[in-house]
N, C-alpha and C positions, 0 to 999 in steps of 0.2 A: 830575455828580460820580458816581463808582463807589463802592458802599457797600461795607461788609465782606459784607453778606448776597448782593451781587451777585457778589462773588469766591467765596464759598462756593458758589453756583449754578453758577459756571462750573467750578469745580473737580471738582463733581459730575457735571457733563454730561461732562468730560474722562474722569472715570474709567469713566463708563457706556460712552463711545465706547470706550475702550482695552478693556473688558471684551467688548462686542460683537465687536471685531475678533477678540481671543483666542478666543472662542467659535466665530465663523466658521472661523477657521483651525483649530481643533481639529475641527470637522466635517468640513473639508475633507480633512485629514489621516485622519479615521476613514473616510470614505468611500474614498479613495485604499486604504487597507489592505483594505477589503472588497474593492475592485476588484482587488487581487492576491492574494486568497486563492486559493490552488492547491491545497491539501492535499487537499481533497474529490475533485477533479480526479485527483491522483495515486494516491489511494486506489482509485477507479473504474477508473484504468490498471491498477493491482495486480489487481482482478478480472477484468479483460478478459485479462491476462497468464495467469491462473490457467485460466479456462474462459470465453473470450468470447462463445460462442454461447449461454451463459444469460442474458447481460444485453444482448447487442446484438440490433437488430432485423433484421440482415443474415441472409443465407442460409448455412447449413452446406454447404460443397460435399460431394457424394457421393465415397465411397470414401477411399483413402488420399493424403496429401499428397504431390505429385508430388516433392517434394525430400526426403522422409523416406529417410534411408539404408537400403540392402538389408540390412544387418546389425542394424537395429533390430528389436526383437521386438513392436512395436505395430502397430495398423492402424486404418484408417479414422478415425471422431471424434477418437479421441486424439491421432493425429498432426497434429491441427490446432492442438492447445494449446500455445502458447509455452513452458510450463514443461516440456513433455514432451522437447524436445530441448534447451532452455538450461537447465533444474534450478531447484528451490527456491532453491538458494543463489547461481542466478546464473553458475554457472561452469561449465555443461555437464561437457564430457570431464575438465575439470581439477578438478571438484568431487566431490560425492556421486554422480554419475552417470557416474563414470569406469570403473565396471563395475556388472554386475548387469543386472536387466530392463528398465532404463531406458537404457542404453548407447546412443548414437547414434554417438560420435566426434565431434560438432559442438561449437563452442565455445560458450560462456556469451556473456552480455551485458555482463560487467562493462567491457569494453572501450569501451563507448556511455556509460557513466556521466559527465556533463557534456558529453554530445555535443548538437550543435544538434537539437532536436526535429523540426524539417523534414527533417534529413539522415535521421533515424530513419524519419520516416514514407515517405522515397523508397526506403529497405530495404525495409519492409513492402510496399511496391508493386512491387518489382522482381520478377525471376524467381525468385529464391531464396525468396521468400517467398510471392508470388501471392494477396495481399489486395488487394481493389478495393471500388468502392463497393458491389459486391452484397453483400459481407460487412460492411464498416464505414463507418458516417456520419464526416462531417468531425469531429463531436464524439467519435467512437470512437478516430480516428486521433490526435486530438489528446491525449485522455487516455492512451493507452497509449504514446504517444512521451514523453509528460512524466513517466511514471512510469521507464522506461527511463533517461531522461536526468537526472532528479532525486530519484526515487523509491527508488534500490536502497539496502540496508542490506548494509554489509560485515559478512556472517555470521560471520567468523573473530573479530571482536571481541567477539560475544557467546556464541559456541558453540564450546567446545573439541571438535575433531575426534576427538583421541585418547580421552579420557575420556568424551566426549559429555555433559559437564558444562555448565549454562546458566551464565553470569557474571551472575547476577542474585541480588537481595535477596529470599529466600523471605518472610521475616515481611512485609515490605512488599507483596510480591506478592499475599499472603492477604488483604490490606485491599482492594487492587485488585480482585482477582478476588471477594471475596464482594459488593464494591460493584457492579462492573459486569458479572460473567459469571455468578454464580451463579444470578440471577433465571431464566436459561433453562437453563443446564447443572446447576443444582443444587449446593449445598456440596459434596457428594462428587463432583461432575464426571460422574454417572450419569443424571440426569433427563432426557434426551433419548433416547427409546426407540429409535428407529431409527439409533443411531449407537453407536460404540464409547464406552467410557468416556472422557473427555478426555485422561487421564494414557496410556492405551493410546494414542491418536492421537498426543500428542504424543512418546512414546518411541518409536513407530514412524517417526517422521519430524519432527526438531525444527525443521529448516528451513522445511519446508511448513507447520507449525503457527506458527512466527514471522512467516511471510508472512501469513498469514490473520488472526491476531490484528490485525496491522498495517492490513491492508486489507479484512477481512472475507470473508464467504463468499458466492461468485456466486449468484443465486438465491434468497438466505436473509437473513433480517431481522437478522443478525450484524453489530453494528457495528464500524466500523473505528476503531483507535485512532491513526490516522496523525496526528492533529493534537497527540497529546501526545508529550513527549519518547521517543525508542526504549526507553530505560532502562525506563519503565513498562511497555512490552510484555514487555521482557526479565524484569522481574522476575514478571510473572504467568505466564511459561513456566516460570521456575525453581520457582515455587510448583505449579504444575500437575504437574510431574514427581513430586513429594510424594503425590499424590492417590492414593487406591485404585484398582487396574484390574479 
């Protein structure tokens, strides 16, 4: 005959079993989420786009890139940087590089947003770009293709080209800057002696600054803000504009 105590014990065991099942399920979901984390890869890809030979172990070819246009004004190392042709706003000849010393007449990478990363790798290895295993490891190819496919920011949503105003909350940006950035750059933005004040850098090229806050600085310990909402980076940039030059 089953006693009340036995029923209670059975109920308790059932609850334990259900709890264990839920816990295992939670862990499986957590591990799956960790496995799917690609923001760090995209940020690294953003640094490769910026100046790949600062962080990749591959060789930097000597001389000017064979596909660099004759009308361009750069030479040698600079012409192997992705941003030099495609721009910090990712729009190439249709964006900030439509004129001036960086003009090449080449298109940006906006059309590749959302593309298959494998197709982007194929373009990087083609005759137009000429990157090979001598330059990039498999990881490098994967990260930069992820950046192009999934990491581009539509800059015009955050920076007004006519007024050069940043569409951010300066007060909120001050809190972010003083918490995350001031430790290295100083509250006035002038603490790093071998670089310009951050306000001068930002106002000189807002698109470049937004890219670097998002993805970090190649070869430096500057953290990437990529894992946070883009608006956090935009707010920081808006506040930086207010600092003294």
